[in-house]
C-alpha positions as CSV (number, residue, x, y, z in Angstrom):
1,M,-29.9,-2.3,25.0
2,L,-27.2,-4.7,23.6
3,K,-28.3,-3.9,20.0
4,N,-28.0,-0.2,20.7
5,R,-24.4,-0.7,22.0
6,V,-23.5,-2.7,18.9
7,V,-24.9,-0.1,16.6
8,F,-23.1,2.6,18.5
9,S,-19.8,0.6,18.4
10,L,-20.1,0.1,14.6
11,I,-20.9,3.7,13.9
12,F,-18.0,4.9,16.2
13,L,-15.4,2.6,14.7
14,F,-16.4,3.3,11.1
15,L,-16.6,7.0,11.8
16,I,-13.1,7.1,13.4
17,F,-11.7,5.1,10.4
18,C,-13.4,7.4,7.8
19,V,-12.3,10.6,9.5
20,R,-8.7,9.5,9.8
21,E,-8.6,8.3,6.2
22,I,-10.1,11.6,4.9
23,I,-7.4,13.5,6.9
24,V,-4.7,11.3,5.4
25,S,-6.2,11.8,1.9
26,L,-6.0,15.5,2.3
27,K,-2.5,15.7,3.9
28,K,-0.6,13.2,1.8
29,S,0.7,13.9,-1.7
30,I,0.3,11.5,-4.7
31,T,2.1,8.2,-4.1
32,C,4.1,6.5,-6.8
33,D,1.5,4.1,-8.2
34,E,-1.3,6.6,-7.9
35,T,0.3,8.8,-10.5
36,V,-0.4,6.1,-13.0
37,H,-3.5,4.6,-11.5
38,I,-5.5,7.8,-11.2
39,T,-4.5,8.9,-14.7
40,A,-5.3,5.4,-16.1
41,G,-8.7,5.5,-14.4
42,Y,-9.5,8.8,-15.9
43,F,-8.7,7.7,-19.5
44,Y,-10.5,4.4,-19.0
45,V,-13.7,6.4,-18.4
46,K,-13.0,9.2,-20.9
47,N,-11.5,7.2,-23.8
48,G,-12.0,3.5,-22.9
49,D,-8.2,3.1,-23.3
50,F,-7.3,-0.1,-21.4
51,F,-3.8,-0.1,-22.8
52,I,-2.7,2.3,-20.1
53,N,-1.3,0.5,-17.1
54,F,-2.4,-2.9,-18.6
55,E,-0.3,-4.7,-16.0
56,H,-3.1,-4.1,-13.5
57,P,-6.7,-4.9,-14.2
58,P,-8.9,-1.8,-14.5
59,F,-11.8,-2.2,-12.0
60,S,-10.6,-0.2,-9.0
61,K,-9.0,2.4,-11.3
62,T,-12.2,2.8,-13.2
63,I,-14.2,3.5,-10.0
64,S,-11.6,6.2,-9.2
65,G,-11.9,7.5,-12.7
66,L,-15.7,7.8,-12.4
67,F,-15.4,9.9,-9.3
68,I,-13.1,12.5,-11.0
69,S,-14.9,12.5,-14.4
70,H,-17.0,15.5,-13.3
71,L,-14.0,17.6,-12.5
72,N,-12.5,20.3,-14.7
73,I,-9.5,18.3,-16.1
74,F,-7.4,19.4,-19.0
75,Y,-5.2,17.2,-21.1
76,P,-4.3,18.1,-24.7
77,E,-5.2,15.3,-27.1
78,N,-1.9,15.5,-29.0
79,V,0.0,15.1,-25.7
80,Y,-2.2,12.1,-24.7
81,K,-1.5,10.4,-28.0
82,D,2.3,11.0,-27.7
83,L,2.5,9.7,-24.1
84,R,-0.1,6.9,-23.8
85,K,2.6,4.3,-24.4
86,D,4.7,5.7,-21.5
87,E,2.3,5.6,-18.6
88,W,4.7,7.2,-16.1
89,S,5.3,10.2,-18.3
90,L,1.6,10.3,-19.1
91,G,0.8,10.5,-15.4
92,M,3.5,13.0,-14.5
93,V,2.3,15.4,-17.2
94,F,-1.3,14.8,-16.3
95,F,-0.8,16.2,-12.8
96,F,1.6,18.9,-13.8
97,I,-0.8,20.3,-16.4
98,N,-3.6,20.2,-13.8
99,K,-1.5,21.4,-10.8
100,K,-3.9,24.1,-9.8
101,N,-6.5,21.4,-9.3
102,V,-4.3,18.6,-8.2
103,D,-5.6,18.4,-4.6
104,N,-9.2,18.2,-5.7
105,I,-8.4,15.5,-8.3
106,V,-6.5,13.4,-5.8
107,F,-9.1,13.7,-3.0
108,W,-12.0,12.6,-5.2
109,A,-10.0,9.9,-6.8
110,R,-9.2,8.5,-3.3
111,F,-12.7,8.9,-1.9
112,P,-14.2,5.7,-3.4
113,M,-11.1,3.8,-2.1
114,I,-12.1,4.8,1.5
115,L,-15.6,3.5,0.8
116,I,-14.2,0.2,-0.3
117,G,-12.1,0.1,2.9
118,I,-15.3,0.5,4.9
119,L,-16.9,-2.3,2.8
120,L,-14.0,-4.5,3.7
121,G,-14.3,-3.6,7.4
122,F,-18.0,-4.4,7.4
123,F,-17.6,-7.9,5.9
124,M,-14.7,-8.6,8.3
125,Y,-17.1,-7.7,11.1
126,L,-19.9,-9.7,9.6
127,W,-17.9,-12.9,9.0
128,T,-16.4,-12.8,12.5
129,K,-19.8,-12.2,14.1
130,E,-21.2,-15.2,12.4
131,L,-18.3,-17.4,13.3
132,Y,-17.7,-16.3,16.9
133,G,-20.4,-13.9,18.1
134,E,-21.2,-10.2,18.3
135,V,-18.4,-9.2,20.6
136,S,-15.8,-10.9,18.5
137,G,-17.1,-9.1,15.4
138,I,-16.7,-5.7,17.1
139,F,-13.2,-6.8,18.2
140,T,-12.2,-7.7,14.6
141,L,-13.6,-4.4,13.3
142,F,-11.5,-2.6,16.0
143,L,-8.4,-4.4,14.8
144,F,-9.1,-3.4,11.2
145,S,-10.1,0.2,11.8
146,F,-7.0,0.9,14.0
147,C,-4.5,-1.1,11.9
148,P,-1.7,1.2,10.7
149,N,-1.3,-0.9,7.5
150,F,-4.9,-0.7,6.5
151,L,-5.1,3.0,7.4
152,A,-2.0,3.5,5.2
153,H,-3.5,1.9,2.1
154,S,-7.3,2.2,2.3
155,C,-7.3,5.8,1.0
156,L,-4.8,5.2,-1.9
157,V,-5.8,4.6,-5.5
158,T,-4.1,1.3,-5.8
159,T,-5.2,-2.3,-6.2
160,D,-4.3,-3.6,-2.8
161,V,-7.2,-2.8,-0.5
162,P,-9.9,-3.2,-3.2
163,F,-8.5,-6.7,-4.0
164,T,-8.4,-7.5,-0.3
165,A,-12.0,-6.5,0.1
166,F,-13.2,-8.6,-2.9
167,F,-11.0,-11.5,-1.9
168,V,-12.4,-11.7,1.6
169,I,-16.0,-11.2,0.4
170,T,-15.6,-14.0,-2.2
171,L,-14.4,-16.4,0.6
172,Y,-17.2,-15.2,3.0
173,Y,-19.9,-16.0,0.5
174,L,-18.3,-19.3,-0.5
175,W,-18.3,-20.3,3.2
176,K,-21.9,-19.2,3.6
177,F,-22.9,-21.4,0.6
178,F,-21.4,-24.5,2.2
179,E,-22.9,-23.6,5.6
180,T,-26.4,-23.1,4.2
181,E,-26.4,-24.7,0.7
182,N,-28.3,-21.6,-0.4
183,K,-27.3,-21.0,-4.1
184,K,-27.6,-17.2,-3.9
185,Y,-24.4,-17.2,-1.8
186,L,-22.5,-19.1,-4.5
187,I,-23.7,-16.5,-7.0
188,F,-22.5,-13.7,-4.8
189,S,-19.2,-15.5,-4.4
190,G,-18.9,-15.7,-8.1
191,I,-19.7,-12.0,-8.6
192,F,-17.0,-10.9,-6.1
193,F,-14.5,-13.4,-7.5
194,G,-15.1,-11.7,-10.8
195,L,-14.4,-8.3,-9.2
196,S,-11.3,-9.6,-7.6
197,I,-9.7,-10.8,-10.8
198,S,-10.8,-7.5,-12.4
199,T,-8.8,-5.6,-9.8
200,K,-5.5,-7.5,-9.4
201,F,-3.8,-10.3,-11.3
202,T,-3.1,-12.0,-8.0
203,G,-6.8,-12.9,-8.1
204,I,-6.4,-15.0,-11.3
205,V,-3.1,-16.5,-10.2
206,V,-3.7,-17.6,-6.6
207,M,-7.5,-17.4,-6.0
208,P,-8.4,-20.3,-8.2
209,F,-5.9,-22.5,-6.4
210,I,-7.4,-21.4,-3.0
211,I,-11.0,-22.0,-4.1
212,L,-10.2,-25.3,-5.7
213,T,-8.4,-26.5,-2.5
214,L,-11.4,-25.5,-0.4
215,L,-13.8,-27.2,-2.8
216,I,-11.8,-30.4,-2.7
217,I,-11.8,-30.4,1.1
218,V,-15.5,-29.6,1.5
219,L,-16.8,-31.8,-1.3
220,K,-14.7,-34.7,-0.1
221,D,-16.8,-34.9,3.0
222,K,-20.0,-34.6,1.0
223,I,-18.9,-37.4,-1.3
224,K,-18.1,-39.6,1.7
225,A,-21.6,-38.8,3.1
226,K,-23.0,-39.7,-0.3
227,L,-24.7,-36.4,-0.6
228,K,-25.8,-35.1,-4.0
229,I,-23.5,-32.5,-5.5
230,N,-24.6,-30.1,-8.2
231,Y,-21.2,-29.5,-10.0
232,S,-22.8,-27.6,-12.8
233,I,-24.0,-24.8,-10.5
234,I,-20.5,-24.6,-8.9
235,V,-18.8,-24.3,-12.3
236,L,-21.4,-21.8,-13.5
237,C,-21.0,-19.5,-10.5
238,L,-17.2,-19.8,-9.9
239,V,-16.1,-19.9,-13.6
240,L,-18.7,-18.4,-15.9
241,I,-20.0,-15.5,-13.8
242,P,-16.5,-14.2,-13.0
243,F,-15.5,-14.5,-16.6
244,I,-18.5,-12.6,-17.8
245,I,-17.8,-9.8,-15.2
246,L,-14.2,-9.6,-16.3
247,I,-15.2,-9.3,-20.0
248,L,-17.8,-6.6,-19.2
249,I,-15.4,-4.5,-17.2
250,Y,-13.0,-4.6,-20.1
251,R,-15.9,-3.7,-22.4
252,I,-15.2,-6.8,-24.4
253,Y,-12.8,-5.1,-26.8
254,G,-10.2,-4.5,-24.1
255,F,-9.9,-8.1,-23.0
256,K,-6.7,-8.5,-25.0
257,Y,-5.0,-6.2,-22.5
258,F,-6.0,-8.5,-19.7
259,L,-4.1,-11.3,-21.4
260,L,-1.1,-9.0,-22.1
261,G,-1.1,-7.8,-18.5
262,L,-1.4,-11.3,-17.1
263,K,1.6,-12.5,-19.1
264,T,3.6,-9.5,-17.9
265,I,2.8,-9.9,-14.2
266,I,3.6,-13.7,-14.3
267,F,7.0,-13.0,-15.7
268,E,7.6,-10.2,-13.3
269,T,6.8,-12.3,-10.2
270,T,8.5,-15.5,-11.4
271,E,11.3,-14.5,-13.8
272,W,12.2,-10.8,-13.8
273,G,11.9,-10.1,-10.2
274,H,12.0,-6.6,-8.6
275,T,14.6,-5.0,-6.4
276,S,13.8,-5.8,-2.8
277,F,15.4,-4.5,0.4
278,L,15.7,-6.2,3.7
279,N,17.9,-5.3,6.7
280,G,20.5,-3.4,4.6
281,K,20.7,-5.9,1.7
282,F,19.3,-5.8,-1.8
283,S,18.0,-8.6,-3.9
284,S,16.3,-8.9,-7.3
285,N,14.9,-12.4,-6.4
286,G,13.6,-11.6,-3.0
287,W,13.9,-13.7,0.2
288,R,11.6,-16.6,1.3
289,H,11.5,-14.9,4.8
290,Y,10.9,-11.4,3.5
291,F,7.2,-11.2,4.5
292,I,7.9,-13.0,7.8
293,M,10.3,-10.1,8.7
294,A,7.9,-7.5,7.3
295,F,5.2,-8.9,9.5
296,L,7.4,-8.8,12.5
297,Y,8.5,-5.2,11.8
298,K,5.2,-3.7,10.7
299,T,2.6,-5.4,12.9
300,P,1.7,-3.8,16.3
301,I,3.2,-6.1,19.0
302,S,-0.1,-5.9,20.9
303,F,-1.8,-7.6,17.9
304,M,0.9,-10.4,17.8
305,I,0.0,-11.1,21.5
306,F,-3.7,-11.1,20.6
307,L,-3.0,-13.6,17.8
308,I,-1.0,-15.9,20.1
309,L,-3.7,-15.8,22.8
310,A,-6.4,-16.5,20.1
311,I,-4.4,-19.6,19.1
312,L,-3.8,-20.8,22.7
313,V,-7.4,-20.4,23.9
314,N,-8.4,-23.3,21.6
315,M,-5.6,-25.2,19.9
316,K,-8.0,-27.2,17.8
317,L,-8.8,-25.8,14.4
318,E,-12.6,-25.8,14.0
319,K,-13.9,-27.0,10.6
320,K,-15.6,-23.6,10.1
321,E,-12.2,-21.9,10.4
322,I,-10.7,-23.7,7.4
323,F,-12.0,-21.0,5.1
324,L,-9.8,-18.5,7.0
325,I,-6.7,-20.4,7.9
326,L,-6.1,-22.4,4.6
327,P,-6.4,-19.3,2.3
328,A,-4.3,-17.3,4.7
329,I,-1.5,-19.8,4.6
330,I,-1.7,-20.4,0.9
331,Y,-1.7,-16.6,0.2
332,F,1.3,-16.0,2.6
333,V,3.3,-18.8,1.0
334,F,2.5,-17.6,-2.5
335,S,3.6,-14.1,-1.6
336,S,6.8,-15.4,-0.1
337,L,7.7,-17.4,-3.2
338,S,7.1,-14.4,-5.5
339,K,10.1,-12.4,-6.7
340,K,8.2,-9.2,-6.2
341,Q,8.6,-8.3,-2.6
342,I,8.4,-4.5,-2.1
343,G,5.8,-3.9,0.6
344,I,3.6,-5.2,3.4
345,R,0.7,-4.2,1.2
346,Y,1.1,-7.4,-0.8
347,I,-0.1,-9.5,2.2
348,L,-3.1,-7.3,3.3
349,P,-5.4,-10.3,2.5
350,F,-3.5,-12.3,5.0
351,Y,-3.9,-9.6,7.6
352,A,-7.7,-9.5,7.0
353,L,-8.1,-13.2,7.4
354,I,-6.0,-13.4,10.6
355,Y,-7.9,-10.4,12.1
356,I,-11.1,-12.4,11.6
357,Y,-9.5,-15.5,13.1
358,S,-8.4,-13.5,16.1
359,G,-12.0,-12.8,17.0
360,R,-12.1,-16.4,18.3
361,L,-10.3,-15.0,21.4
362,F,-13.7,-13.7,22.7
363,A,-15.5,-16.9,21.8
364,Y,-13.2,-19.2,23.7
365,H,-11.8,-16.9,26.3
366,E,-13.5,-18.9,29.1
367,K,-10.9,-21.6,28.4
368,M,-8.1,-19.3,29.5
369,K,-6.9,-20.8,32.8
370,I,-6.2,-17.5,34.5
371,K,-8.2,-15.3,36.8
372,S,-11.0,-13.4,35.1
373,S,-9.8,-10.0,36.5
374,F,-6.3,-10.5,35.2
375,K,-7.6,-11.7,31.8
376,N,-9.8,-8.7,31.4
377,T,-7.1,-6.3,32.5
378,L,-4.6,-7.9,30.0
379,I,-7.1,-7.6,27.1
380,L,-7.8,-4.0,28.1
381,I,-4.1,-3.1,28.2
382,L,-3.5,-4.7,24.9
383,C,-6.4,-2.8,23.3
384,I,-5.2,0.5,24.7
385,W,-1.7,-0.2,23.5
386,Y,-3.0,-1.1,20.0
387,A,-5.1,2.1,19.8
388,F,-2.2,4.2,21.2
389,V,0.3,3.2,18.5
390,S,-2.3,3.8,15.9
391,F,-3.1,7.3,17.0
392,K,0.6,8.1,17.6
393,I,1.7,7.4,14.1
394,H,-1.2,9.5,12.6
395,P,-1.2,10.5,9.7
396,D,2.1,8.8,8.8
397,Y,0.6,5.3,8.7
398,L,2.7,4.2,5.7
399,A,5.8,4.6,7.8
400,Y,4.6,2.6,10.8
401,F,7.1,0.3,12.3
402,N,6.8,-1.4,15.7
403,E,9.3,-1.5,18.6
404,I,11.1,-4.6,17.2
405,A,12.2,-2.4,14.3
406,G,13.0,0.5,16.5
407,G,9.9,2.4,15.6
408,P,9.3,4.6,12.5
409,E,12.5,6.5,13.2
410,N,14.5,3.4,12.4
411,G,12.2,1.6,10.0
412,W,14.2,2.7,6.9
413,K,17.1,0.6,8.1
414,H,15.0,-2.6,7.7
415,L,12.5,-2.0,4.9
416,I,12.1,0.6,2.3
417,D,9.9,1.2,-0.8
418,S,6.1,1.2,-0.1
419,N,6.9,0.2,3.5
420,I,7.9,3.7,4.4
421,D,8.6,5.9,1.3
422,W,6.2,6.0,-1.6
423,G,6.5,9.7,-2.4
424,Q,3.7,10.6,0.1
425,D,5.3,13.5,1.9
426,L,5.9,16.0,-0.8
427,K,3.1,18.3,0.4
428,E,4.4,18.1,4.0
429,L,7.9,19.0,2.6
430,K,6.4,22.1,1.0
431,K,4.8,23.1,4.3
432,Y,8.1,22.5,6.2
433,L,10.0,24.6,3.7
434,Q,7.5,27.5,4.1
435,K,7.8,27.2,7.9
436,E,11.6,27.5,7.4
437,R,11.1,30.6,5.2
438,N,11.7,28.8,1.9
439,P,15.4,28.0,1.9
440,E,17.0,26.9,-1.3
441,I,17.1,23.1,-1.6
442,M,19.0,20.4,-3.4
443,L,16.5,17.6,-3.9
444,N,16.5,13.9,-4.5
445,Y,12.9,12.9,-4.3
446,F,11.4,9.4,-4.7
447,G,8.2,9.9,-6.5
448,S,6.5,9.8,-9.9
449,I,5.4,13.4,-10.1
450,M,7.4,16.5,-10.6
451,P,7.9,18.4,-7.4
452,E,7.0,21.6,-9.3
453,T,3.4,20.2,-9.3
454,Y,3.3,21.3,-5.6
455,G,5.3,24.5,-6.3
456,I,8.7,23.3,-5.1
457,I,11.7,24.8,-6.8
458,Y,15.0,22.9,-6.4
459,E,18.4,21.9,-7.7
460,P,18.4,18.2,-8.5
461,F,20.8,16.2,-6.4
462,F,21.5,12.9,-8.2
463,Y,17.8,12.8,-8.9
464,P,17.4,9.7,-11.1
465,I,15.0,11.4,-13.7
466,F,17.7,14.0,-14.3
467,L,20.7,11.8,-14.5
468,N,20.5,11.3,-18.3
469,L,19.7,15.0,-19.0
470,P,22.3,17.5,-20.0
471,E,23.3,19.8,-17.1
472,E,22.1,22.9,-18.8
473,H,18.6,21.7,-18.2
474,Y,19.1,21.8,-14.4
475,H,18.0,24.6,-12.2
476,L,21.0,25.6,-10.1
477,N,20.7,27.3,-6.7
478,S,22.3,30.6,-5.9
479,E,26.1,30.8,-6.1
480,F,26.2,31.8,-2.4
481,P,22.8,30.9,-0.8
482,E,21.8,32.5,2.5
483,K,20.3,29.1,3.6
484,E,20.4,25.8,1.7
485,Y,19.1,22.4,2.6
486,L,19.9,19.0,1.2
487,V,16.7,17.0,0.9
488,I,16.6,13.2,0.1
489,S,14.0,10.5,0.2
490,V,15.0,7.4,2.3
491,N,14.6,5.1,-0.7
492,Y,17.4,6.9,-2.5
493,L,19.4,7.4,0.7
494,Q,19.5,3.6,0.9
495,G,20.6,3.4,-2.7
496,L,17.5,2.1,-4.4
497,V,17.7,2.2,-8.2
498,Y,21.4,3.1,-8.2
499,N,24.0,0.7,-9.6
500,D,26.1,1.4,-6.5
501,H,23.7,0.9,-3.6
502,N,26.3,2.3,-1.2
503,I,26.4,5.7,-3.0
504,F,25.0,7.6,0.0
505,N,26.5,5.5,2.8
506,W,28.5,8.6,4.0
507,L,25.2,10.6,4.3
508,K,23.5,7.9,6.4
509,E,26.1,8.5,9.2
510,I,25.0,12.1,9.5
511,K,22.0,13.1,11.7
512,P,19.5,15.0,9.6
513,K,18.2,18.4,10.8
514,A,14.6,17.1,10.3
515,K,12.5,14.3,9.0
516,V,9.3,14.9,7.1
517,G,6.8,12.0,7.6
518,Y,9.8,9.7,8.3
519,S,10.3,9.3,4.5
520,I,12.3,12.5,3.7
521,F,15.5,13.5,5.4
522,I,16.6,17.1,5.5
523,Y,20.2,18.3,6.1
524,D,21.2,22.0,6.7
525,I,24.3,22.3,4.4
526,T,24.5,26.1,4.5
527,N,27.9,26.2,6.2
528,D,28.6,22.5,6.3
529,V,32.0,22.0,4.7
530,Y,32.1,18.3,5.2
531,I,28.8,17.6,3.3
532,R,29.6,20.1,0.6
533,T,33.0,18.5,0.1
534,K,31.4,15.1,-0.3
535,L,29.0,16.6,-2.8
536,L,31.9,18.2,-4.7
537,E,33.7,14.8,-4.9
538,M,30.5,13.1,-6.2
539,F,29.7,15.7,-8.8
540,Q,33.3,15.6,-10.1
541,K,33.3,11.8,-10.1
542,Y,30.1,11.5,-12.1
543,G,30.8,14.5,-14.4
544,F,28.4,17.2,-13.1
545,I,30.7,20.0,-13.9
546,R,28.4,23.0,-13.2
547,Q,27.2,21.6,-9.9
548,A,30.8,20.8,-8.9
549,E,31.9,24.3,-9.6
550,R,29.1,25.8,-7.5
551,Q,30.1,23.6,-4.5
552,K,33.7,24.5,-4.9
553,K,33.0,28.2,-4.8
554,I,30.8,27.9,-1.7
555,I,33.4,25.8,0.1
556,E,36.1,28.4,-0.6
557,K,33.8,31.2,0.7
558,I,33.0,29.3,3.9
559,K,36.6,28.6,4.6
560,S,37.5,32.2,4.0
561,Y,35.3,33.4,6.9
């Protein structure tokens, strides 16, 4: 009977997760990194060209490429040769040329990522079950399958969730090896270590340090106990096997791009930095407390309470939990020291490990010195709360923020970039405009594809990719439009990429007519003299003469009414 309940619970949780991810995959447009990753994966499979997007290892992209290799995709060879050294233009043109088939391409590219997400969830359940018992395993799977952050990223063609999966599985099998001394688990650990470093450079930078630290701690006890240690098998499995896998995934000849990418990513995270945003401020070096704040803003409060309870039920760290806590701490510290801090997705491995750790709540709950009825009621309320916020944000998981941040409506005031706006709502914008009977729009969209790919016609409004183009290349809206909306992504509203980060401060003070997926703000400017005057001043200041003239004429007409 118990076995049937367990099987039912597993099927139910995985089914809910899978259905929701498929819906998100169908509803959401191509995100920024996907433009490059999907295109790169296609050309890895088609041409074996590992130069494209060399700053990320190819494994997860190659899997995605295999799933779209059967589709009818067109890309002129001369265009490919001209653009292969400019991956963003290559991807932008890739989807524009295939715009009639774009939804099909994106869905099948994302589908294997959902499968990898399910694989991650299964191993999180398995590890928790073996540590704390069956109920704890189901609980951890519940936390994973309803987590807004995993739901946001498990269907995207990026390196984050695949790396998290291989990272967790590597540690699981390493733990199993030291628990059982069965060499097959060390071999499995080496295989998944190889897949992790073939997916994301974080694997080659931080994972060896984590594994070495764990080995020192565990082997230290064995040395004290004067137990025989076979160092050669450890080196073989954790060094040679991963290296062989890495070489094979690069097809041997492409390994030079691994070295080039590794050099690039090390400089990016330690020297160059990346523009980060936190609580209204920008930094190119990041903040040591960035991920602490991101965790506090983007983690359901109910889970934070679960985590606190899991710690309090047994303050002693069990030896078997070292493989969870030590890697989690090292990974979080490593991420906090990095200069590349642009999203909660960078600490998904940390989330996975503390979700597993939280399963201990059900192993030690008897130690909670409160009435059983109160304890059960509290856990039930927290579970309902956790599930409720997960369903409430569907399908806009990327924009999830908890009550501390003021919810998704106010998340953009605290964190931007892939925390809320990754270009994912362009399809939803198209639907909204159709519902509004297709008003003319002035657009400033944060994304790496052309809005025309989804059939959106617009006048660019300080749209970064247009800023260096002569104005005669712009499409201008009607001289006297019947209805006109100003549409801007929150990343640009906050001033990301602009030299003057305060460029749109005046617009932040105005309540938008609507928000699409929390990442795109829409303003009805048809008869709004104030907004049009501000636009006129900006166009004049930055030398957009034709756009300034259009605004001037419209303002004069509105005032003449």
